[in-house]
PQR file of N, CA, C, O and H, with PARSE charges and radii, in Angstrom:
ATOM      1  N   MET A   1      63.586 -11.349   5.812 -0.4000 1.5000
ATOM      2  CA  MET A   1      64.560 -11.672   4.799 -0.0000 2.0000
ATOM      3  C   MET A   1      64.050 -11.169   3.453  0.5500 1.7000
ATOM      4  O   MET A   1      62.861 -11.265   3.149 -0.5500 1.4000
ATOM      5  N   LEU A   2      64.951 -10.641   2.667 -0.4000 1.5000
ATOM      6  CA  LEU A   2      64.571 -10.119   1.363 -0.0000 2.0000
ATOM      7  C   LEU A   2      64.536 -11.234   0.332  0.5500 1.7000
ATOM      8  O   LEU A   2      65.299 -12.198   0.404 -0.5500 1.4000
ATOM      9  H   LEU A   2      65.917 -10.563   2.914  0.4000 1.0000
ATOM     10  N   SER A   3      63.643 -11.081  -0.620 -0.4000 1.5000
ATOM     11  CA  SER A   3      63.538 -12.082  -1.680 -0.0000 2.0000
ATOM     12  C   SER A   3      64.760 -11.993  -2.595  0.5500 1.7000
ATOM     13  O   SER A   3      65.410 -10.950  -2.658 -0.5500 1.4000
ATOM     14  H   SER A   3      63.023 -10.298  -0.679  0.4000 1.0000
ATOM     15  N   PRO A   4      65.071 -13.072  -3.298 -0.5600 1.5000
ATOM     16  CA  PRO A   4      66.195 -13.029  -4.248  0.2800 2.0000
ATOM     17  C   PRO A   4      66.015 -11.933  -5.300  0.5500 1.7000
ATOM     18  O   PRO A   4      66.989 -11.315  -5.731 -0.5500 1.4000
ATOM     19  N   GLU A   5      64.772 -11.697  -5.708 -0.4000 1.5000
ATOM     20  CA  GLU A   5      64.509 -10.660  -6.713 -0.0000 2.0000
ATOM     21  C   GLU A   5      64.842  -9.272  -6.165  0.5500 1.7000
ATOM     22  O   GLU A   5      65.443  -8.446  -6.853 -0.5500 1.4000
ATOM     23  H   GLU A   5      63.981 -12.199  -5.358  0.4000 1.0000
ATOM     24  N   THR A   6      64.441  -9.031  -4.914 -0.4000 1.5000
ATOM     25  CA  THR A   6      64.726  -7.735  -4.295 -0.0000 2.0000
ATOM     26  C   THR A   6      66.221  -7.539  -4.123  0.5500 1.7000
ATOM     27  O   THR A   6      66.747  -6.461  -4.400 -0.5500 1.4000
ATOM     28  H   THR A   6      63.952  -9.702  -4.355  0.4000 1.0000
ATOM     29  N   LEU A   7      66.909  -8.581  -3.664 -0.4000 1.5000
ATOM     30  CA  LEU A   7      68.366  -8.489  -3.515 -0.0000 2.0000
ATOM     31  C   LEU A   7      69.035  -8.196  -4.847  0.5500 1.7000
ATOM     32  O   LEU A   7      69.958  -7.385  -4.916 -0.5500 1.4000
ATOM     33  H   LEU A   7      66.482  -9.457  -3.439  0.4000 1.0000
ATOM     34  N   GLU A   8      68.577  -8.848  -5.898 -0.4000 1.5000
ATOM     35  CA  GLU A   8      69.168  -8.618  -7.221 -0.0000 2.0000
ATOM     36  C   GLU A   8      68.888  -7.190  -7.691  0.5500 1.7000
ATOM     37  O   GLU A   8      69.746  -6.555  -8.304 -0.5500 1.4000
ATOM     38  H   GLU A   8      67.827  -9.507  -5.842  0.4000 1.0000
ATOM     39  N   ALA A   9      67.688  -6.690  -7.403 -0.4000 1.5000
ATOM     40  CA  ALA A   9      67.367  -5.303  -7.775 -0.0000 2.0000
ATOM     41  C   ALA A   9      68.302  -4.334  -7.063  0.5500 1.7000
ATOM     42  O   ALA A   9      68.759  -3.365  -7.670 -0.5500 1.4000
ATOM     43  H   ALA A   9      66.991  -7.205  -6.906  0.4000 1.0000
ATOM     44  N   TYR A  10      68.596  -4.578  -5.783 -0.4000 1.5000
ATOM     45  CA  TYR A  10      69.526  -3.723  -5.045 -0.0000 2.0000
ATOM     46  C   TYR A  10      70.929  -3.811  -5.630  0.5500 1.7000
ATOM     47  O   TYR A  10      71.631  -2.804  -5.721 -0.5500 1.4000
ATOM     48  H   TYR A  10      68.225  -5.365  -5.290  0.4000 1.0000
ATOM     49  N   ARG A  11      71.335  -5.007  -6.023 -0.4000 1.5000
ATOM     50  CA  ARG A  11      72.674  -5.178  -6.602 -0.0000 2.0000
ATOM     51  C   ARG A  11      72.822  -4.414  -7.911  0.5500 1.7000
ATOM     52  O   ARG A  11      73.911  -3.955  -8.257 -0.5500 1.4000
ATOM     53  H   ARG A  11      70.765  -5.824  -5.950  0.4000 1.0000
ATOM     54  N   GLN A  12      71.714  -4.283  -8.633 -0.4000 1.5000
ATOM     55  CA  GLN A  12      71.748  -3.592  -9.921 -0.0000 2.0000
ATOM     56  C   GLN A  12      71.765  -2.065  -9.766  0.5500 1.7000
ATOM     57  O   GLN A  12      72.077  -1.349 -10.717 -0.5500 1.4000
ATOM     58  H   GLN A  12      70.830  -4.656  -8.352  0.4000 1.0000
ATOM     59  N   MET A  13      71.431  -1.573  -8.578 -0.4000 1.5000
ATOM     60  CA  MET A  13      71.399  -0.123  -8.340 -0.0000 2.0000
ATOM     61  C   MET A  13      72.808   0.443  -8.262  0.5500 1.7000
ATOM     62  O   MET A  13      73.758  -0.232  -7.864 -0.5500 1.4000
ATOM     63  H   MET A  13      71.177  -2.154  -7.805  0.4000 1.0000
ATOM     64  N   THR A  14      72.907   1.698  -8.656 -0.4000 1.5000
ATOM     65  CA  THR A  14      74.172   2.408  -8.469 -0.0000 2.0000
ATOM     66  C   THR A  14      74.260   2.829  -7.000  0.5500 1.7000
ATOM     67  O   THR A  14      73.246   2.849  -6.304 -0.5500 1.4000
ATOM     68  H   THR A  14      72.136   2.246  -8.980  0.4000 1.0000
ATOM     69  N   PRO A  15      75.450   3.161  -6.528 -0.5600 1.5000
ATOM     70  CA  PRO A  15      75.562   3.652  -5.148  0.2800 2.0000
ATOM     71  C   PRO A  15      74.666   4.862  -4.881  0.5500 1.7000
ATOM     72  O   PRO A  15      74.084   4.976  -3.802 -0.5500 1.4000
ATOM     73  N   SER A  16      74.556   5.755  -5.849 -0.4000 1.5000
ATOM     74  CA  SER A  16      73.717   6.937  -5.627 -0.0000 2.0000
ATOM     75  C   SER A  16      72.239   6.554  -5.544  0.5500 1.7000
ATOM     76  O   SER A  16      71.492   7.166  -4.780 -0.5500 1.4000
ATOM     77  H   SER A  16      75.029   5.662  -6.725  0.4000 1.0000
ATOM     78  N   GLU A  17      71.806   5.560  -6.310 -0.4000 1.5000
ATOM     79  CA  GLU A  17      70.418   5.102  -6.216 -0.0000 2.0000
ATOM     80  C   GLU A  17      70.147   4.464  -4.856  0.5500 1.7000
ATOM     81  O   GLU A  17      69.084   4.673  -4.271 -0.5500 1.4000
ATOM     82  H   GLU A  17      72.413   5.063  -6.930  0.4000 1.0000
ATOM     83  N   ARG A  18      71.100   3.692  -4.355 -0.4000 1.5000
ATOM     84  CA  ARG A  18      70.930   3.083  -3.027 -0.0000 2.0000
ATOM     85  C   ARG A  18      70.902   4.152  -1.944  0.5500 1.7000
ATOM     86  O   ARG A  18      70.147   4.044  -0.978 -0.5500 1.4000
ATOM     87  H   ARG A  18      71.963   3.522  -4.830  0.4000 1.0000
ATOM     88  N   LEU A  19      71.727   5.188  -2.104 -0.4000 1.5000
ATOM     89  CA  LEU A  19      71.730   6.278  -1.129 -0.0000 2.0000
ATOM     90  C   LEU A  19      70.389   7.001  -1.119  0.5500 1.7000
ATOM     91  O   LEU A  19      69.850   7.294  -0.052 -0.5500 1.4000
ATOM     92  H   LEU A  19      72.341   5.277  -2.889  0.4000 1.0000
ATOM     93  N   VAL A  20      69.849   7.289  -2.294 -0.4000 1.5000
ATOM     94  CA  VAL A  20      68.549   7.959  -2.377 -0.0000 2.0000
ATOM     95  C   VAL A  20      67.479   7.107  -1.698  0.5500 1.7000
ATOM     96  O   VAL A  20      66.646   7.632  -0.959 -0.5500 1.4000
ATOM     97  H   VAL A  20      70.286   7.052  -3.161  0.4000 1.0000
ATOM     98  N   LEU A  21      67.497   5.809  -1.940 -0.4000 1.5000
ATOM     99  CA  LEU A  21      66.537   4.901  -1.314 -0.0000 2.0000
ATOM    100  C   LEU A  21      66.697   4.902   0.208  0.5500 1.7000
ATOM    101  O   LEU A  21      65.710   4.956   0.940 -0.5500 1.4000
ATOM    102  H   LEU A  21      68.173   5.382  -2.541  0.4000 1.0000
ATOM    103  N   THR A  22      67.932   4.844   0.672 -0.4000 1.5000
ATOM    104  CA  THR A  22      68.205   4.846   2.113 -0.0000 2.0000
ATOM    105  C   THR A  22      67.719   6.130   2.764  0.5500 1.7000
ATOM    106  O   THR A  22      67.076   6.093   3.813 -0.5500 1.4000
ATOM    107  H   THR A  22      68.734   4.801   0.077  0.4000 1.0000
ATOM    108  N   LEU A  23      68.021   7.262   2.148 -0.4000 1.5000
ATOM    109  CA  LEU A  23      67.595   8.546   2.711 -0.0000 2.0000
ATOM    110  C   LEU A  23      66.074   8.665   2.742  0.5500 1.7000
ATOM    111  O   LEU A  23      65.516   9.208   3.695 -0.5500 1.4000
ATOM    112  H   LEU A  23      68.542   7.293   1.295  0.4000 1.0000
ATOM    113  N   ALA A  24      65.401   8.164   1.713 -0.4000 1.5000
ATOM    114  CA  ALA A  24      63.937   8.199   1.687 -0.0000 2.0000
ATOM    115  C   ALA A  24      63.360   7.339   2.812  0.5500 1.7000
ATOM    116  O   ALA A  24      62.405   7.740   3.478 -0.5500 1.4000
ATOM    117  H   ALA A  24      65.854   7.723   0.938  0.4000 1.0000
ATOM    118  N   MET A  25      63.942   6.159   3.021 -0.4000 1.5000
ATOM    119  CA  MET A  25      63.458   5.284   4.096 -0.0000 2.0000
ATOM    120  C   MET A  25      63.700   5.919   5.458  0.5500 1.7000
ATOM    121  O   MET A  25      62.862   5.799   6.351 -0.5500 1.4000
ATOM    122  H   MET A  25      64.717   5.833   2.481  0.4000 1.0000
ATOM    123  N   MET A  26      64.831   6.592   5.628 -0.4000 1.5000
ATOM    124  CA  MET A  26      65.114   7.266   6.897 -0.0000 2.0000
ATOM    125  C   MET A  26      64.108   8.384   7.146  0.5500 1.7000
ATOM    126  O   MET A  26      63.620   8.558   8.263 -0.5500 1.4000
ATOM    127  H   MET A  26      65.512   6.690   4.902  0.4000 1.0000
ATOM    128  N   LYS A  27      63.806   9.140   6.093 -0.4000 1.5000
ATOM    129  CA  LYS A  27      62.860  10.245   6.229 -0.0000 2.0000
ATOM    130  C   LYS A  27      61.475   9.727   6.606  0.5500 1.7000
ATOM    131  O   LYS A  27      60.780  10.337   7.420 -0.5500 1.4000
ATOM    132  H   LYS A  27      64.203   8.999   5.186  0.4000 1.0000
ATOM    133  N   GLU A  28      61.073   8.596   6.012 -0.4000 1.5000
ATOM    134  CA  GLU A  28      59.763   8.017   6.313 -0.0000 2.0000
ATOM    135  C   GLU A  28      59.682   7.482   7.741  0.5500 1.7000
ATOM    136  O   GLU A  28      58.625   7.560   8.367 -0.5500 1.4000
ATOM    137  H   GLU A  28      61.637   8.101   5.352  0.4000 1.0000
ATOM    138  N   SER A  29      60.777   6.945   8.260 -0.4000 1.5000
ATOM    139  CA  SER A  29      60.739   6.321   9.589 -0.0000 2.0000
ATOM    140  C   SER A  29      61.025   7.301  10.727  0.5500 1.7000
ATOM    141  O   SER A  29      60.762   6.990  11.888 -0.5500 1.4000
ATOM    142  H   SER A  29      61.635   6.883   7.751  0.4000 1.0000
ATOM    143  N   GLU A  30      61.555   8.467  10.411 -0.4000 1.5000
ATOM    144  CA  GLU A  30      61.944   9.422  11.456 -0.0000 2.0000
ATOM    145  C   GLU A  30      60.812   9.774  12.420  0.5500 1.7000
ATOM    146  O   GLU A  30      61.039   9.770  13.630 -0.5500 1.4000
ATOM    147  H   GLU A  30      61.769   8.720   9.468  0.4000 1.0000
ATOM    148  N   PRO A  31      59.606  10.078  11.940 -0.5600 1.5000
ATOM    149  CA  PRO A  31      58.543  10.428  12.896  0.2800 2.0000
ATOM    150  C   PRO A  31      58.261   9.316  13.901  0.5500 1.7000
ATOM    151  O   PRO A  31      57.948   9.596  15.058 -0.5500 1.4000
ATOM    152  N   TYR A  32      58.368   8.065  13.475 -0.4000 1.5000
ATOM    153  CA  TYR A  32      58.100   6.941  14.375 -0.0000 2.0000
ATOM    154  C   TYR A  32      59.231   6.750  15.370  0.5500 1.7000
ATOM    155  O   TYR A  32      58.997   6.352  16.511 -0.5500 1.4000
ATOM    156  H   TYR A  32      58.623   7.838  12.535  0.4000 1.0000
ATOM    157  N   LEU A  33      60.450   7.030  14.948 -0.4000 1.5000
ATOM    158  CA  LEU A  33      61.589   6.908  15.856 -0.0000 2.0000
ATOM    159  C   LEU A  33      61.524   7.943  16.970  0.5500 1.7000
ATOM    160  O   LEU A  33      61.977   7.689  18.086 -0.5500 1.4000
ATOM    161  H   LEU A  33      60.640   7.353  14.021  0.4000 1.0000
ATOM    162  N   LEU A  34      60.966   9.101  16.671 -0.4000 1.5000
ATOM    163  CA  LEU A  34      60.921  10.189  17.642 -0.0000 2.0000
ATOM    164  C   LEU A  34      59.631  10.204  18.457  0.5500 1.7000
ATOM    165  O   LEU A  34      59.430  11.091  19.287 -0.5500 1.4000
ATOM    166  H   LEU A  34      60.598   9.307  15.765  0.4000 1.0000
ATOM    167  N   LEU A  35      58.759   9.227  18.224 -0.4000 1.5000
ATOM    168  CA  LEU A  35      57.484   9.142  18.927 -0.0000 2.0000
ATOM    169  C   LEU A  35      57.687   8.546  20.316  0.5500 1.7000
ATOM    170  O   LEU A  35      58.372   7.534  20.464 -0.5500 1.4000
ATOM    171  H   LEU A  35      58.922   8.507  17.550  0.4000 1.0000
ATOM    172  N   GLY A  36      57.102   9.160  21.322 -0.4000 1.5000
ATOM    173  CA  GLY A  36      57.186   8.644  22.687 -0.0000 2.0000
ATOM    174  C   GLY A  36      57.938   9.594  23.597  0.5500 1.7000
ATOM    175  O   GLY A  36      58.382  10.667  23.188 -0.5500 1.4000
ATOM    176  H   GLY A  36      56.546   9.983  21.203  0.4000 1.0000
ATOM    177  N   SER A  37      58.067   9.164  24.846 -0.4000 1.5000
ATOM    178  CA  SER A  37      58.782   9.986  25.826 -0.0000 2.0000
ATOM    179  C   SER A  37      60.270   9.997  25.493  0.5500 1.7000
ATOM    180  O   SER A  37      60.741   9.198  24.684 -0.5500 1.4000
ATOM    181  H   SER A  37      57.706   8.293  25.178  0.4000 1.0000
ATOM    182  N   SER A  38      60.994  10.898  26.118 -0.4000 1.5000
ATOM    183  CA  SER A  38      62.436  10.971  25.845 -0.0000 2.0000
ATOM    184  C   SER A  38      63.131   9.671  26.243  0.5500 1.7000
ATOM    185  O   SER A  38      64.100   9.268  25.600 -0.5500 1.4000
ATOM    186  H   SER A  38      60.611  11.547  26.776  0.4000 1.0000
ATOM    187  N   ALA A  39      62.648   9.015  27.294 -0.4000 1.5000
ATOM    188  CA  ALA A  39      63.234   7.729  27.708 -0.0000 2.0000
ATOM    189  C   ALA A  39      62.973   6.653  26.654  0.5500 1.7000
ATOM    190  O   ALA A  39      63.850   5.841  26.360 -0.5500 1.4000
ATOM    191  H   ALA A  39      61.861   9.343  27.816  0.4000 1.0000
ATOM    192  N   GLN A  40      61.760   6.650  26.086 -0.4000 1.5000
ATOM    193  CA  GLN A  40      61.445   5.669  25.050 -0.0000 2.0000
ATOM    194  C   GLN A  40      62.292   5.897  23.802  0.5500 1.7000
ATOM    195  O   GLN A  40      62.804   4.950  23.205 -0.5500 1.4000
ATOM    196  H   GLN A  40      61.047   7.309  26.326  0.4000 1.0000
ATOM    197  N   VAL A  41      62.432   7.153  23.419 -0.4000 1.5000
ATOM    198  CA  VAL A  41      63.244   7.485  22.242 -0.0000 2.0000
ATOM    199  C   VAL A  41      64.694   7.084  22.487  0.5500 1.7000
ATOM    200  O   VAL A  41      65.346   6.531  21.601 -0.5500 1.4000
ATOM    201  H   VAL A  41      62.016   7.922  23.903  0.4000 1.0000
ATOM    202  N   SER A  42      65.194   7.359  23.672 -0.4000 1.5000
ATOM    203  CA  SER A  42      66.572   6.970  24.005 -0.0000 2.0000
ATOM    204  C   SER A  42      66.756   5.464  23.912  0.5500 1.7000
ATOM    205  O   SER A  42      67.769   4.991  23.397 -0.5500 1.4000
ATOM    206  H   SER A  42      64.665   7.808  24.392  0.4000 1.0000
ATOM    207  N   ARG A  43      65.779   4.707  24.409 -0.4000 1.5000
ATOM    208  CA  ARG A  43      65.870   3.236  24.338 -0.0000 2.0000
ATOM    209  C   ARG A  43      65.845   2.751  22.893  0.5500 1.7000
ATOM    210  O   ARG A  43      66.563   1.817  22.535 -0.5500 1.4000
ATOM    211  H   ARG A  43      64.956   5.091  24.827  0.4000 1.0000
ATOM    212  N   LYS A  44      65.016   3.388  22.063 -0.4000 1.5000
ATOM    213  CA  LYS A  44      64.966   3.003  20.646 -0.0000 2.0000
ATOM    214  C   LYS A  44      66.332   3.181  19.999  0.5500 1.7000
ATOM    215  O   LYS A  44      66.827   2.284  19.317 -0.5500 1.4000
ATOM    216  H   LYS A  44      64.433   4.147  22.354  0.4000 1.0000
ATOM    217  N   PHE A  45      66.939   4.347  20.219 -0.4000 1.5000
ATOM    218  CA  PHE A  45      68.231   4.612  19.590 -0.0000 2.0000
ATOM    219  C   PHE A  45      69.342   3.778  20.212  0.5500 1.7000
ATOM    220  O   PHE A  45      70.301   3.414  19.530 -0.5500 1.4000
ATOM    221  H   PHE A  45      66.537   5.075  20.773  0.4000 1.0000
ATOM    222  N   GLN A  46      69.223   3.476  21.491 -0.4000 1.5000
ATOM    223  CA  GLN A  46      70.201   2.589  22.125 -0.0000 2.0000
ATOM    224  C   GLN A  46      70.140   1.212  21.472  0.5500 1.7000
ATOM    225  O   GLN A  46      71.176   0.613  21.184 -0.5500 1.4000
ATOM    226  H   GLN A  46      68.444   3.771  22.044  0.4000 1.0000
ATOM    227  N   ARG A  47      68.931   0.711  21.240 -0.4000 1.5000
ATOM    228  CA  ARG A  47      68.774  -0.605  20.604 -0.0000 2.0000
ATOM    229  C   ARG A  47      69.285  -0.576  19.164  0.5500 1.7000
ATOM    230  O   ARG A  47      69.929  -1.526  18.718 -0.5500 1.4000
ATOM    231  H   ARG A  47      68.089   1.198  21.474  0.4000 1.0000
ATOM    232  N   ILE A  48      69.007   0.494  18.442 -0.4000 1.5000
ATOM    233  CA  ILE A  48      69.512   0.624  17.070 -0.0000 2.0000
ATOM    234  C   ILE A  48      71.036   0.573  17.075  0.5500 1.7000
ATOM    235  O   ILE A  48      71.637  -0.117  16.251 -0.5500 1.4000
ATOM    236  H   ILE A  48      68.484   1.266  18.804  0.4000 1.0000
ATOM    237  N   ASN A  49      71.661   1.297  17.995 -0.4000 1.5000
ATOM    238  CA  ASN A  49      73.126   1.288  18.083 -0.0000 2.0000
ATOM    239  C   ASN A  49      73.656  -0.093  18.442  0.5500 1.7000
ATOM    240  O   ASN A  49      74.679  -0.523  17.910 -0.5500 1.4000
ATOM    241  H   ASN A  49      71.173   1.858  18.664  0.4000 1.0000
ATOM    242  N   GLU A  50      72.965  -0.795  19.345 -0.4000 1.5000
ATOM    243  CA  GLU A  50      73.376  -2.160  19.705 -0.0000 2.0000
ATOM    244  C   GLU A  50      73.302  -3.082  18.490  0.5500 1.7000
ATOM    245  O   GLU A  50      74.210  -3.877  18.249 -0.5500 1.4000
ATOM    246  H   GLU A  50      72.134  -0.446  19.777  0.4000 1.0000
ATOM    247  N   GLN A  51      72.217  -2.970  17.731 -0.4000 1.5000
ATOM    248  CA  GLN A  51      72.068  -3.806  16.537 -0.0000 2.0000
ATOM    249  C   GLN A  51      73.152  -3.485  15.508  0.5500 1.7000
ATOM    250  O   GLN A  51      73.698  -4.391  14.879 -0.5500 1.4000
ATOM    251  H   GLN A  51      71.479  -2.324  17.927  0.4000 1.0000
ATOM    252  N   ASN A  52      73.461  -2.211  15.337 -0.4000 1.5000
ATOM    253  CA  ASN A  52      74.529  -1.825  14.408 -0.0000 2.0000
ATOM    254  C   ASN A  52      75.866  -2.393  14.863  0.5500 1.7000
ATOM    255  O   ASN A  52      76.638  -2.901  14.050 -0.5500 1.4000
ATOM    256  H   ASN A  52      73.017  -1.475  15.848  0.4000 1.0000
ATOM    257  N   ASP A  53      76.141  -2.308  16.164 -0.4000 1.5000
ATOM    258  CA  ASP A  53      77.392  -2.860  16.697 -0.0000 2.0000
ATOM    259  C   ASP A  53      77.467  -4.366  16.471  0.5500 1.7000
ATOM    260  O   ASP A  53      78.524  -4.892  16.121 -0.5500 1.4000
ATOM    261  H   ASP A  53      75.514  -1.895  16.824  0.4000 1.0000
ATOM    262  N   GLU A  54      76.344  -5.064  16.671 -0.4000 1.5000
ATOM    263  CA  GLU A  54      76.308  -6.519  16.450 -0.0000 2.0000
ATOM    264  C   GLU A  54      76.591  -6.850  14.989  0.5500 1.7000
ATOM    265  O   GLU A  54      77.360  -7.764  14.693 -0.5500 1.4000
ATOM    266  H   GLU A  54      75.485  -4.637  16.956  0.4000 1.0000
ATOM    267  N   ARG A  55      75.964  -6.101  14.070 -0.4000 1.5000
ATOM    268  CA  ARG A  55      76.194  -6.338  12.641 -0.0000 2.0000
ATOM    269  C   ARG A  55      77.637  -6.056  12.265  0.5500 1.7000
ATOM    270  O   ARG A  55      78.259  -6.833  11.541 -0.5500 1.4000
ATOM    271  H   ARG A  55      75.340  -5.358  14.310  0.4000 1.0000
ATOM    272  N   ASN A  56      78.172  -4.941  12.758 -0.4000 1.5000
ATOM    273  CA  ASN A  56      79.563  -4.595  12.452 -0.0000 2.0000
ATOM    274  C   ASN A  56      80.521  -5.650  12.984  0.5500 1.7000
ATOM    275  O   ASN A  56      81.475  -6.024  12.302 -0.5500 1.4000
ATOM    276  H   ASN A  56      77.666  -4.310  13.347  0.4000 1.0000
ATOM    277  N   SER A  57      80.277  -6.124  14.183 -0.4000 1.5000
ATOM    278  CA  SER A  57      81.123  -7.154  14.774 -0.0000 2.0000
ATOM    279  C   SER A  57      81.074  -8.436  13.950  0.5500 1.7000
ATOM    280  O   SER A  57      82.103  -9.069  13.714 -0.5500 1.4000
ATOM    281  H   SER A  57      79.503  -5.820  14.737  0.4000 1.0000
ATOM    282  N   ALA A  58      79.880  -8.815  13.517 -0.4000 1.5000
ATOM    283  CA  ALA A  58      79.734 -10.026  12.698 -0.0000 2.0000
ATOM    284  C   ALA A  58      80.469  -9.877  11.370  0.5500 1.7000
ATOM    285  O   ALA A  58      81.118 -10.817  10.911 -0.5500 1.4000
ATOM    286  H   ALA A  58      79.044  -8.301  13.709  0.4000 1.0000
ATOM    287  N   MET A  59      80.369  -8.700  10.752 -0.4000 1.5000
ATOM    288  CA  MET A  59      81.070  -8.478   9.481 -0.0000 2.0000
ATOM    289  C   MET A  59      82.579  -8.525   9.671  0.5500 1.7000
ATOM    290  O   MET A  59      83.287  -9.127   8.864 -0.5500 1.4000
ATOM    291  H   MET A  59      79.842  -7.937  11.125  0.4000 1.0000
ATOM    292  N   LEU A  60      83.078  -7.894  10.731 -0.4000 1.5000
ATOM    293  CA  LEU A  60      84.518  -7.902  10.984 -0.0000 2.0000
ATOM    294  C   LEU A  60      85.019  -9.309  11.281  0.5500 1.7000
ATOM    295  O   LEU A  60      86.106  -9.689  10.845 -0.5500 1.4000
ATOM    296  H   LEU A  60      82.503  -7.404  11.386  0.4000 1.0000
ATOM    297  N   SER A  61      84.236 -10.075  12.015 -0.4000 1.5000
ATOM    298  CA  SER A  61      84.616 -11.464  12.302 -0.0000 2.0000
ATOM    299  C   SER A  61      84.683 -12.278  11.020  0.5500 1.7000
ATOM    300  O   SER A  61      85.610 -13.064  10.824 -0.5500 1.4000
ATOM    301  H   SER A  61      83.353  -9.766  12.369  0.4000 1.0000
ATOM    302  N   GLN A  62      83.706 -12.090  10.153 -0.4000 1.5000
ATOM    303  CA  GLN A  62      83.694 -12.823   8.886 -0.0000 2.0000
ATOM    304  C   GLN A  62      84.863 -12.401   8.001  0.5500 1.7000
ATOM    305  O   GLN A  62      85.482 -13.247   7.356 -0.5500 1.4000
ATOM    306  H   GLN A  62      82.953 -11.451  10.312  0.4000 1.0000
ATOM    307  N   LEU A  63      85.170 -11.119   7.962 -0.4000 1.5000
ATOM    308  CA  LEU A  63      86.326 -10.652   7.183 -0.0000 2.0000
ATOM    309  C   LEU A  63      87.618 -11.251   7.714  0.5500 1.7000
ATOM    310  O   LEU A  63      88.461 -11.703   6.940 -0.5500 1.4000
ATOM    311  H   LEU A  63      84.667 -10.432   8.487  0.4000 1.0000
ATOM    312  N   ALA A  64      87.774 -11.257   9.020 -0.4000 1.5000
ATOM    313  CA  ALA A  64      88.981 -11.829   9.623 -0.0000 2.0000
ATOM    314  C   ALA A  64      89.067 -13.318   9.319  0.5500 1.7000
ATOM    315  O   ALA A  64      90.144 -13.829   9.013 -0.5500 1.4000
ATOM    316  H   ALA A  64      87.089 -10.890   9.650  0.4000 1.0000
ATOM    317  N   ARG A  65      87.941 -14.014   9.401 -0.4000 1.5000
ATOM    318  CA  ARG A  65      87.902 -15.447   9.116 -0.0000 2.0000
ATOM    319  C   ARG A  65      88.275 -15.710   7.657  0.5500 1.7000
ATOM    320  O   ARG A  65      89.039 -16.631   7.370 -0.5500 1.4000
ATOM    321  H   ARG A  65      87.066 -13.598   9.649  0.4000 1.0000
ATOM    322  N   SER A  66      87.743 -14.910   6.742 -0.4000 1.5000
ATOM    323  CA  SER A  66      88.038 -15.122   5.322 -0.0000 2.0000
ATOM    324  C   SER A  66      89.496 -14.805   5.009  0.5500 1.7000
ATOM    325  O   SER A  66      90.095 -15.455   4.153 -0.5500 1.4000
ATOM    326  H   SER A  66      87.122 -14.162   6.975  0.4000 1.0000
ATOM    327  N   GLN A  67      90.078 -13.817   5.688 -0.4000 1.5000
ATOM    328  CA  GLN A  67      91.495 -13.502   5.470 -0.0000 2.0000
ATOM    329  C   GLN A  67      92.383 -14.626   5.985  0.5500 1.7000
ATOM    330  O   GLN A  67      93.400 -14.946   5.370 -0.5500 1.4000
ATOM    331  H   GLN A  67      89.592 -13.289   6.383  0.4000 1.0000
ATOM    332  N   ARG A  68      92.007 -15.226   7.107 -0.4000 1.5000
ATOM    333  CA  ARG A  68      92.781 -16.365   7.624 -0.0000 2.0000
ATOM    334  C   ARG A  68      92.721 -17.535   6.656  0.5500 1.7000
ATOM    335  O   ARG A  68      93.724 -18.213   6.433 -0.5500 1.4000
ATOM    336  H   ARG A  68      91.181 -14.967   7.608  0.4000 1.0000
ATOM    337  N   LEU A  69      91.545 -17.774   6.081 -0.4000 1.5000
ATOM    338  CA  LEU A  69      91.392 -18.873   5.129 -0.0000 2.0000
ATOM    339  C   LEU A  69      92.194 -18.613   3.859  0.5500 1.7000
ATOM    340  O   LEU A  69      92.744 -19.545   3.271 -0.5500 1.4000
ATOM    341  H   LEU A  69      90.730 -17.224   6.262  0.4000 1.0000
ATOM    342  N   ASP A  70      92.265 -17.352   3.431 -0.4000 1.5000
ATOM    343  CA  ASP A  70      93.041 -16.997   2.240 -0.0000 2.0000
ATOM    344  C   ASP A  70      94.527 -17.224   2.455  0.5500 1.7000
ATOM    345  O   ASP A  70      95.247 -17.553   1.512 -0.5500 1.4000
ATOM    346  H   ASP A  70      91.818 -16.595   3.908  0.4000 1.0000
ATOM    347  N   HIS A  71      94.991 -17.053   3.679 -0.4000 1.5000
ATOM    348  CA  HIS A  71      96.420 -17.168   3.972 -0.0000 2.0000
ATOM    349  C   HIS A  71      96.836 -18.593   4.311  0.5500 1.7000
ATOM    350  O   HIS A  71      98.029 -18.885   4.388 -0.5500 1.4000
ATOM    351  H   HIS A  71      94.406 -16.786   4.445  0.4000 1.0000
ATOM    352  N   ASP A  72      95.872 -19.479   4.513 -0.4000 1.5000
ATOM    353  CA  ASP A  72      96.190 -20.882   4.843 -0.0000 2.0000
ATOM    354  C   ASP A  72      96.429 -21.711   3.606  0.5500 1.7000
ATOM    355  O   ASP A  72      96.707 -22.906   3.709 -0.5500 1.4000
ATOM    356  H   ASP A  72      94.902 -19.242   4.450  0.4000 1.0000
TER
END
């Protein structure tokens, strides 16, 4: 979990600053993601995709819930 200070620092960033930070983090982690056999790499990316799907589903559920509450 990120500290409140870190979250506030991210909120203060412009979209382009957040993009630069994201791209730098991706570049730093790429060698580790590609480390291992092809089966290991495939499993890593499969898990990343599963986690992304879980996050997206949770966000969509929360959006739907908030829209229902707004209309009630």
